[in-house]
FIKEZA-588815 format. One line per field, with one value per atom (N, C-alpha, C): x negated, y, z negated; atom name. Coordinates in Angstrom, 1 decimal. Layout:
// residues N
c1: [X, ...]
c2: [Y, ...]
c3: [Z, ...]
titi: [CA, ...]
//
This chain:
// residues 199
c1: [-18.7, -19.9, -20.2, -19.9, -20.1, -19.3, -18.1, -17.2, -17.6, -18.1, -18.5, -19.7, -20.6, -21.8, -21.3, -20.3, -19.8, -19.1, -18.4, -17.7, -18.6, -19.7, -20.8, -21.4, -21.7, -22.3, -21.3, -20.0, -19.0, -18.9, -18.9, -18.8, -20.0, -21.2, -22.4, -22.4, -21.9, -21.9, -20.9, -19.7, -18.7, -19.2, -20.0, -20.5, -21.4, -22.2, -23.0, -22.2, -21.3, -20.5, -19.6, -19.1, -18.2, -18.9, -20.2, -20.9, -21.2, -20.6, -20.8, -22.2, -22.6, -23.9, -23.7, -24.6, -24.5, -24.3, -24.9, -24.7, -23.3, -22.6, -21.2, -20.2, -20.6, -19.8, -19.8, -21.0, -21.1, -20.2, -20.1, -19.2, -17.7, -17.3, -16.0, -15.7, -16.6, -16.5, -16.5, -17.4, -17.5, -16.1, -15.6, -14.3, -13.2, -13.2, -12.1, -12.2, -13.4, -13.6, -13.2, -13.7, -13.3, -11.8, -11.1, -9.7, -9.0, -9.5, -9.0, -9.1, -10.3, -10.5, -9.6, -9.4, -8.6, -7.1, -6.7, -5.3, -4.8, -5.6, -5.1, -5.8, -7.1, -7.8, -7.8, -8.0, -8.0, -6.6, -5.5, -4.2, -3.9, -4.3, -4.0, -4.8, -6.1, -6.9, -6.4, -6.0, -5.5, -4.2, -3.3, -2.0, -2.3, -3.2, -3.6, -4.1, -5.0, -5.6, -4.5, -3.6, -2.5, -1.6, -1.3, -0.4, -1.1, -2.4, -3.1, -3.1, -3.3, -3.3, -1.9, -0.9, 0.5, 0.8, 0.3, 0.6, -0.2, -1.4, -2.2, -1.5, -1.0, -0.3, 0.9, 1.7, 2.9, 2.5, 1.4, 0.9, 0.6, -0.1, -0.5, 0.7, 1.7, 2.9, 3.6, 3.8, 4.4, 3.6, 2.3, 1.4, 1.5, 1.5, 1.7, 3.0, 4.1, 5.4, 5.4, 4.6, 4.6, 3.5, 2.9, 2.1, 0.6, 0.2, -1.2, -2.0, -3.3, -4.2, -4.8, -5.6, -6.2, -7.2, -8.0, -8.9, -8.2, -7.1, -6.4, -5.7, -5.2, -4.6, -5.6, -6.8, -7.8, -8.3, -8.4, -8.9, -7.8, -6.6, -5.5, -5.3, -5.5, -5.3, -6.4, -7.6, -8.7, -8.3, -7.6, -7.1, -5.8, -4.9, -3.5, -3.6, -4.6, -4.6, -4.7, -5.0, -5.1, -3.7, -2.7, -1.4, -0.6, 0.4, 1.2, 1.9, 2.5, 3.1, 2.4, 1.4, 0.7, 1.5, 2.7, 3.5, 4.1, 4.1, 4.7, 3.9, 2.6, 1.8, 2.5, 3.2, 3.8, 5.0, 5.6, 6.9, 6.9, 5.8, 5.7, 4.4, 4.6, 3.4, 2.6, 3.3, 2.6, 1.7, 2.2, 1.4, 0.3, 0.6, -0.5, -1.6, -1.3, -2.3, -3.0, -2.3, -2.9, -3.9, -3.4, -4.3, -5.5, -5.3, -6.3, -6.6, -6.7, -6.9, -8.1, -9.1, -10.3, -10.1, -9.0, -8.7, -8.0, -7.4, -6.7, -7.6, -7.7, -8.7, -8.1, -6.8, -6.1, -6.0, -5.6, -5.4, -4.0, -3.9, -2.6, -1.5, -1.8, -0.7, 0.0, -0.7, -0.1, 0.6, 0.5, 1.1, 2.3, 3.5, 4.7, 4.6, 5.0, 5.0, 6.4, 6.5, 7.9, 7.8, 8.9, 9.1, 10.5, 10.9, 12.3, 13.2, 12.6, 13.3, 13.5, 12.6, 12.7, 11.6, 11.5, 10.6, 10.2, 9.0, 8.5, 8.6, 9.3, 9.6, 9.0, 8.2, 7.6, 8.1, 8.2, 8.6, 7.5, 7.2, 6.1, 6.7, 7.6, 8.2, 8.9, 9.3, 10.0, 11.4, 11.9, 13.2, 13.8, 14.9, 15.6, 16.4, 16.1, 16.8, 16.4, 17.2, 16.8, 16.9, 16.2, 16.3, 17.7, 18.1, 19.5, 20.4, 20.0, 20.7, 20.7, 21.7, 21.7, 21.6, 21.0, 20.7, 21.2, 21.6, 21.9, 20.7, 20.0, 18.7, 19.0, 18.2, 18.0, 16.6, 15.9, 14.5, 14.2, 13.0, 12.5, 11.1, 10.9, 9.6, 9.2, 8.1, 7.6, 8.7, 9.4, 10.4, 11.7, 11.8, 13.1, 13.8, 15.1, 15.9, 16.6, 16.5, 17.2, 18.2, 19.5, 20.5, 21.5, 22.1, 23.1, 22.7, 21.5, 21.0, 21.2, 22.0, 22.2, 21.0, 20.4, 19.2, 19.4, 18.8, 18.8, 17.4, 17.3, 16.0, 15.6, 14.5, 14.0, 12.8, 12.1, 10.9, 10.6, 10.2, 10.0, 8.6, 7.8, 6.5, 6.5, 6.2, 6.3, 4.9, 4.5, 3.3, 3.7, 2.8, 3.2, 3.7, 3.2, 3.6, 4.2, 4.6, 5.0, 6.0, 7.0, 7.9, 8.0, 7.8, 7.9, 8.9, 9.7, 10.7, 10.4, 10.5, 10.5, 11.9, 12.4, 13.8, 14.0, 15.0, 15.4, 16.6, 16.5, 17.6, 18.8, 20.0, 21.2, 22.0, 21.9, 22.8, 22.0, 20.8, 20.0, 20.6, 20.9, 21.4, 20.4, 20.9, 20.0, 19.1, 19.6, 18.7, 17.7, 18.0, 17.0, 15.9, 16.4, 15.4, 14.5, 15.0, 14.1, 13.2, 13.6, 12.8, 11.6, 12.0, 11.0, 9.9, 10.4, 9.5, 8.6, 9.1, 8.3, 7.3, 7.6, 6.7, 5.6, 5.9, 5.0, 3.9, 4.4, 3.5, 2.6, 3.2, 2.4, 1.2, 1.5, 0.5, -0.5, -0.1, -1.0, -2.0, -1.4, -2.3, -3.3, -2.8, -3.7, -4.8, -4.5, -5.5, -6.5, -6.0, -6.9, -7.8, -7.3, -8.1, -9.2, -8.8, -9.8, -10.9, -10.5, -11.4, -12.4, -11.8, -12.7, -13.7, -13.3, -14.2, -15.3, -15.1, -16.1, -17.1, -16.8, -17.6, -18.9]
c2: [-17.0, -17.0, -15.7, -14.7, -13.3, -13.0, -13.5, -13.2, -14.0, -15.2, -16.0, -15.4, -14.8, -14.1, -12.9, -12.2, -11.0, -11.3, -12.4, -12.9, -13.3, -14.0, -14.4, -13.1, -12.1, -10.9, -10.2, -10.2, -9.6, -10.3, -11.6, -12.5, -12.3, -12.2, -12.0, -10.6, -9.6, -8.2, -8.1, -8.8, -8.7, -9.4, -10.5, -11.2, -10.3, -9.5, -8.6, -7.4, -7.0, -5.8, -6.0, -7.2, -7.4, -8.1, -8.3, -8.9, -7.7, -7.8, -6.6, -6.4, -5.2, -4.8, -4.3, -4.5, -4.1, -2.6, -1.8, -0.4, 0.0, -0.9, -0.6, -1.1, -2.1, -2.7, -1.8, -1.3, -0.6, 0.6, 1.5, 2.6, 2.2, 1.1, 0.6, 0.1, -0.7, -1.2, -0.1, 0.9, 2.0, 2.8, 3.0, 3.7, 3.0, 1.6, 0.8, 0.9, 0.8, 0.9, 2.3, 3.4, 4.7, 5.0, 4.4, 4.6, 3.9, 2.7, 2.0, 2.8, 3.4, 4.2, 5.4, 6.1, 7.3, 7.0, 5.9, 5.6, 4.8, 4.0, 3.1, 3.4, 3.3, 3.4, 4.8, 5.8, 7.2, 7.6, 7.4, 7.7, 7.0, 5.7, 4.9, 5.4, 5.7, 6.3, 7.6, 8.5, 9.8, 9.6, 8.7, 8.6, 8.0, 7.1, 6.5, 7.6, 8.5, 9.6, 10.6, 10.9, 11.9, 11.3, 10.0, 9.4, 9.3, 9.1, 9.1, 10.5, 11.5, 12.9, 13.2, 12.8, 13.1, 12.4, 11.1, 10.4, 11.1, 11.5, 12.2, 13.5, 14.3, 15.5, 15.3, 14.2, 13.9, 13.4, 12.7, 12.2, 13.4, 14.4, 15.6, 16.4, 16.5, 17.3, 16.6, 15.3, 14.6, 14.7, 14.6, 14.7, 16.1, 17.2, 18.5, 18.7, 18.1, 18.2, 17.5, 16.5, 15.8, 16.4, 17.5, 18.3, 17.8, 17.0, 16.6, 17.7, 17.8, 18.8, 18.1, 18.9, 18.4, 17.2, 17.4, 16.3, 15.0, 15.1, 13.9, 13.3, 14.1, 13.6, 12.9, 13.5, 12.9, 11.6, 11.5, 10.3, 9.2, 9.5, 8.6, 8.1, 9.0, 8.7, 7.7, 7.8, 6.9, 5.5, 5.1, 3.7, 3.5, 4.5, 4.3, 4.2, 4.8, 4.8, 3.4, 2.4, 1.0, 0.4, 1.0, 0.4, 0.8, 0.0, 0.3, 1.7, 1.9, 3.2, 3.7, 4.6, 5.2, 5.8, 6.4, 7.1, 6.2, 4.9, 3.9, 4.0, 4.5, 4.7, 5.6, 6.6, 7.6, 7.0, 6.0, 5.5, 4.2, 3.5, 2.2, 2.1, 1.9, 1.7, 0.5, -0.6, -1.8, -1.6, -0.9, -0.7, 0.3, 1.3, 2.2, 1.4, 0.6, -0.1, -1.2, -1.8, -2.7, -2.0, -0.8, 0.0, 0.5, 1.1, 1.7, 1.0, -0.3, -1.1, -0.7, -0.3, 0.1, 1.4, 2.1, 3.3, 2.9, 1.8, 1.4, 0.7, 1.2, 0.7, -0.3, -0.5, -1.3, -2.7, -3.6, -5.0, -5.0, -5.8, -5.8, -6.4, -7.2, -7.7, -6.6, -5.5, -4.4, -3.4, -3.5, -2.6, -3.1, -2.4, -2.9, -2.7, -3.7, -3.6, -3.2, -1.9, -1.4, -0.4, -0.3, 0.7, 1.2, 2.1, 2.5, 1.4, 0.3, -0.7, -2.0, -2.1, -3.3, -3.4, -4.5, -4.6, -6.1, -6.3, -7.7, -7.8, -8.9, -9.2, -10.5, -10.6, -11.9, -12.3, -13.6, -14.1, -15.1, -15.1, -16.1, -17.4, -17.9, -19.2, -19.5, -20.8, -21.2, -20.7, -20.1, -19.6, -20.2, -20.9, -21.6, -20.6, -20.4, -19.5, -19.9, -19.4, -19.6, -18.3, -18.3, -17.1, -16.9, -15.6, -15.2, -15.0, -15.5, -15.2, -13.7, -13.3, -11.9, -11.8, -10.7, -10.4, -9.0, -8.7, -7.4, -7.0, -5.9, -5.5, -4.4, -4.4, -3.3, -3.3, -2.2, -2.1, -0.7, -0.6, 0.8, 0.9, 2.1, 2.4, 3.8, 4.0, 5.4, 6.1, 5.4, 6.0, 6.3, 5.9, 6.1, 4.8, 4.8, 3.6, 3.5, 2.3, 2.0, 0.9, 1.2, 0.2, -0.1, -1.4, -1.8, -1.7, -2.3, -2.3, -3.7, -3.8, -5.1, -5.4, -6.6, -6.9, -8.3, -8.6, -9.9, -10.5, -11.8, -12.5, -12.7, -12.2, -12.4, -13.3, -13.4, -14.3, -14.8, -16.1, -16.7, -17.3, -17.0, -17.6, -18.3, -19.6, -20.3, -20.9, -20.8, -21.6, -22.3, -23.0, -23.8, -23.0, -21.8, -21.0, -19.6, -19.5, -18.1, -18.3, -17.4, -17.3, -15.9, -15.6, -14.2, -14.1, -13.1, -12.8, -11.5, -11.6, -10.4, -10.0, -8.9, -8.5, -7.3, -7.3, -6.1, -5.5, -4.1, -3.4, -3.4, -3.6, -3.5, -2.3, -1.7, -0.5, 0.5, 0.8, 1.7, 3.2, 3.7, 5.1, 6.1, 7.2, 8.2, 8.8, 9.1, 9.6, 8.7, 7.3, 6.3, 6.3, 6.3, 6.3, 7.5, 8.7, 9.9, 9.8, 9.2, 9.0, 8.0, 6.9, 5.9, 6.5, 7.3, 7.9, 8.9, 9.7, 10.6, 9.9, 8.8, 8.0, 7.4, 6.9, 6.4, 7.5, 8.6, 9.7, 10.1, 10.2, 10.5, 9.5, 8.2, 7.2, 7.3, 7.6, 7.7, 8.8, 10.0, 11.1, 10.8, 10.1, 9.7, 8.8, 7.8, 6.9, 7.7, 8.6, 9.4, 10.3, 10.8, 11.7, 10.8, 9.6, 8.7, 8.4, 8.1, 7.7, 8.9, 10.1, 11.3, 11.5, 11.2, 11.4, 10.4, 9.2, 8.1, 8.3, 9.1, 9.3, 10.0]
c3: [75.8, 75.0, 74.4, 75.2, 74.8, 73.5, 73.6, 72.5, 71.2, 71.4, 70.3, 69.6, 70.4, 69.8, 69.0, 69.6, 68.9, 67.6, 67.6, 66.4, 65.4, 65.7, 64.8, 64.2, 65.0, 64.5, 63.5, 63.9, 63.0, 61.7, 61.8, 60.6, 59.7, 60.3, 59.5, 58.8, 59.6, 59.0, 57.9, 58.0, 56.9, 55.7, 55.9, 54.7, 53.9, 54.5, 53.7, 53.2, 54.0, 53.7, 52.4, 52.2, 51.1, 49.9, 50.0, 48.9, 47.9, 46.7, 45.8, 45.3, 45.2, 44.7, 43.3, 42.4, 41.0, 40.9, 41.8, 41.8, 42.1, 42.9, 43.2, 42.1, 41.4, 40.3, 39.1, 38.7, 37.4, 37.3, 38.4, 38.2, 38.1, 38.8, 38.7, 37.2, 36.7, 35.4, 34.4, 34.5, 33.6, 33.7, 34.8, 35.0, 34.3, 34.5, 33.8, 32.3, 31.8, 30.3, 29.8, 30.6, 30.2, 30.2, 31.2, 31.2, 30.1, 29.7, 28.6, 27.3, 27.1, 26.0, 26.0, 27.1, 27.2, 27.0, 27.6, 27.7, 26.5, 25.8, 24.8, 23.4, 23.4, 22.1, 21.5, 22.3, 21.8, 21.3, 22.0, 21.4, 20.1, 20.1, 18.9, 17.7, 17.9, 16.9, 16.4, 17.3, 16.9, 16.1, 16.5, 15.8, 14.4, 14.3, 12.9, 12.0, 12.6, 11.8, 11.4, 12.3, 12.0, 10.9, 11.0, 10.1, 8.7, 8.7, 7.4, 6.8, 7.6, 7.1, 6.5, 7.2, 6.8, 5.5, 5.4, 4.1, 3.0, 3.2, 2.2, 1.8, 2.7, 2.4, 1.6, 1.9, 1.2, -0.2, -0.4, -1.7, -2.5, -1.9, -2.7, -3.1, -2.3, -2.6, -3.8, -3.8, -4.9, -6.2, -6.0, -7.2, -7.8, -7.0, -7.6, -8.2, -7.6, -8.2, -9.6, -9.8, -11.0, -12.0, -11.6, -12.5, -12.6, -11.6, -11.5, -10.9, -11.3, -10.6, -9.4, -8.7, -7.4, -7.7, -8.7, -9.0, -9.4, -10.2, -10.5, -9.3, -8.4, -7.2, -6.3, -6.2, -5.3, -5.9, -7.2, -7.9, -7.7, -7.9, -7.8, -6.3, -5.4, -3.9, -3.5, -4.1, -3.7, -3.8, -4.8, -5.0, -4.3, -4.3, -3.8, -2.2, -1.6, -0.1, 0.5, -0.3, 0.2, 0.2, -0.4, -0.4, 0.8, 1.2, 2.3, 2.1, 0.9, 0.6, -0.6, -0.4, -1.6, -2.6, -2.3, -3.2, -4.3, -4.1, -5.1, -6.4, -6.3, -7.5, -8.5, -8.0, -8.9, -9.6, -9.1, -9.7, -10.4, -10.2, -10.9, -11.7, -13.0, -13.9, -13.5, -13.1, -12.8, -11.5, -10.5, -9.3, -9.6, -10.5, -10.8, -11.5, -12.5, -13.2, -12.4, -11.4, -10.5, -9.6, -9.1, -8.2, -8.9, -10.1, -10.8, -12.1, -12.1, -13.3, -14.1, -13.5, -14.2, -15.0, -14.8, -15.6, -16.9, -17.0, -18.2, -19.1, -20.3, -21.3, -22.3, -22.3, -23.3, -22.7, -23.6, -23.2, -22.5, -21.4, -20.7, -21.5, -22.6, -23.4, -24.2, -24.4, -25.2, -24.3, -23.0, -22.1, -21.5, -21.7, -21.1, -19.6, -18.8, -17.4, -17.0, -16.7, -16.4, -15.3, -14.6, -13.5, -13.6, -12.7, -12.6, -12.0, -11.5, -10.8, -11.7, -12.7, -13.5, -14.6, -15.3, -16.4, -16.5, -17.0, -17.3, -18.8, -19.2, -20.6, -21.0, -22.1, -22.5, -23.9, -24.1, -25.4, -25.8, -27.1, -27.6, -27.9, -27.1, -27.2, -25.9, -25.8, -24.5, -24.6, -23.5, -23.4, -22.1, -22.3, -21.2, -20.4, -19.1, -18.2, -16.8, -15.8, -14.4, -13.6, -12.5, -11.6, -11.2, -11.2, -10.8, -12.0, -13.2, -14.5, -14.8, -15.5, -15.9, -17.4, -17.8, -19.2, -19.5, -20.8, -21.2, -22.1, -21.7, -22.3, -23.3, -24.4, -25.3, -25.7, -25.6, -26.0, -26.3, -27.0, -27.4, -26.8, -26.2, -25.7, -26.0, -26.7, -27.0, -27.9, -28.7, -29.6, -28.9, -27.7, -27.0, -26.9, -27.2, -27.2, -25.8, -25.2, -24.0, -24.3, -24.1, -24.5, -23.3, -23.5, -22.5, -21.1, -20.8, -19.4, -18.8, -17.8, -17.2, -16.2, -16.3, -15.5, -15.0, -13.9, -13.3, -13.3, -13.7, -13.7, -12.2, -11.8, -10.5, -10.4, -11.5, -11.6, -13.0, -13.1, -14.4, -14.4, -15.5, -15.7, -17.0, -17.1, -18.3, -18.6, -19.8, -20.3, -21.6, -22.2, -23.4, -24.5, -24.7, -25.8, -25.4, -24.2, -23.7, -22.5, -22.5, -21.3, -20.9, -19.6, -19.1, -18.0, -18.1, -17.0, -16.3, -15.0, -14.2, -14.0, -14.5, -14.5, -13.6, -12.8, -12.0, -12.6, -12.9, -13.4, -12.4, -12.9, -12.1, -12.3, -13.5, -13.8, -14.6, -14.2, -15.0, -14.9, -16.0, -16.0, -15.5, -15.0, -14.4, -15.5, -16.7, -17.7, -18.2, -18.2, -18.5, -17.4, -16.2, -15.1, -15.1, -15.4, -15.5, -16.7, -17.8, -19.0, -18.7, -18.1, -17.7, -16.8, -15.8, -14.8, -15.5, -16.5, -17.2, -18.1, -18.7, -19.5, -18.7, -17.5, -16.6, -16.2, -15.8, -15.4, -16.6, -17.8, -19.0, -19.2, -19.0, -19.2, -18.1, -16.8, -15.7, -16.0, -16.4, -16.7, -17.8, -18.8, -19.9, -19.4, -18.6, -18.0, -17.2, -16.4, -15.5, -16.4, -17.5, -18.4, -19.0, -19.5, -20.1, -19.1, -17.8, -16.8, -16.5, -16.4, -16.1, -17.3, -18.5, -19.7, -19.6, -19.1, -19.1, -17.9, -17.0, -15.8, -16.1]
titi: [N, CA, C, N, CA, C, N, CA, C, N, CA, C, N, CA, C, N, CA, C, N, CA, C, N, CA, C, N, CA, C, N, CA, C, N, CA, C, N, CA, C, N, CA, C, N, CA, C, N, CA, C, N, CA, C, N, CA, C, N, CA, C, N, CA, C, N, CA, C, N, CA, C, N, CA, C, N, CA, C, N, CA, C, N, CA, C, N, CA, C, N, CA, C, N, CA, C, N, CA, C, N, CA, C, N, CA, C, N, CA, C, N, CA, C, N, CA, C, N, CA, C, N, CA, C, N, CA, C, N, CA, C, N, CA, C, N, CA, C, N, CA, C, N, CA, C, N, CA, C, N, CA, C, N, CA, C, N, CA, C, N, CA, C, N, CA, C, N, CA, C, N, CA, C, N, CA, C, N, CA, C, N, CA, C, N, CA, C, N, CA, C, N, CA, C, N, CA, C, N, CA, C, N, CA, C, N, CA, C, N, CA, C, N, CA, C, N, CA, C, N, CA, C, N, CA, C, N, CA, C, N, CA, C, N, CA, C, N, CA, C, N, CA, C, N, CA, C, N, CA, C, N, CA, C, N, CA, C, N, CA, C, N, CA, C, N, CA, C, N, CA, C, N, CA, C, N, CA, C, N, CA, C, N, CA, C, N, CA, C, N, CA, C, N, CA, C, N, CA, C, N, CA, C, N, CA, C, N, CA, C, N, CA, C, N, CA, C, N, CA, C, N, CA, C, N, CA, C, N, CA, C, N, CA, C, N, CA, C, N, CA, C, N, CA, C, N, CA, C, N, CA, C, N, CA, C, N, CA, C, N, CA, C, N, CA, C, N, CA, C, N, CA, C, N, CA, C, N, CA, C, N, CA, C, N, CA, C, N, CA, C, N, CA, C, N, CA, C, N, CA, C, N, CA, C, N, CA, C, N, CA, C, N, CA, C, N, CA, C, N, CA, C, N, CA, C, N, CA, C, N, CA, C, N, CA, C, N, CA, C, N, CA, C, N, CA, C, N, CA, C, N, CA, C, N, CA, C, N, CA, C, N, CA, C, N, CA, C, N, CA, C, N, CA, C, N, CA, C, N, CA, C, N, CA, C, N, CA, C, N, CA, C, N, CA, C, N, CA, C, N, CA, C, N, CA, C, N, CA, C, N, CA, C, N, CA, C, N, CA, C, N, CA, C, N, CA, C, N, CA, C, N, CA, C, N, CA, C, N, CA, C, N, CA, C, N, CA, C, N, CA, C, N, CA, C, N, CA, C, N, CA, C, N, CA, C, N, CA, C, N, CA, C, N, CA, C, N, CA, C, N, CA, C, N, CA, C, N, CA, C, N, CA, C, N, CA, C, N, CA, C, N, CA, C, N, CA, C, N, CA, C, N, CA, C, N, CA, C, N, CA, C, N, CA, C, N, CA, C, N, CA, C, N, CA, C, N, CA, C, N, CA, C, N, CA, C, N, CA, C, N, CA, C, N, CA, C, N, CA, C, N, CA, C, N, CA, C, N, CA, C, N, CA, C, N, CA, C, N, CA, C, N, CA, C, N, CA, C, N, CA, C, N, CA, C]
//
């Protein structure tokens, strides 16, 4: 009997001993949340911040190499920072205009969509072709002739009175690539200049 009374007392004591109190739970919960912040959230946030700063510095270096001033670089980075690779803005007229479309004051029909990787070509009639076909291109842009460029049709858009091809250059000469890049940069600078005047 004595032992049974002792066991009941022990049982009763442990019931109260292991019943958690809010004052005991809060420090443990706070410690758990704090360790999550320190071990997971804080390093992730710091790495994202450092990657962002590194991308911005790389963008500024390329911008300066291309002759842009700090104000032009800052203005261009504001819209380019939303892209996965902000530096693509410097090499693709299409991406530049998509990113900073409000800077371009002309109608998109009058702007050739061109980059060092390819070009969009439109005809005011139906043209029969399929994706994967190859074409030999000759065109003039800003008084410069581009001849004997092999290109592959990557995308076709057809309407009742118009056919457009997205073409990928297959054998673009280095001097043509440099000229296209220079023309793209000139147009970007002009668009930035117009935008700054309108502000």
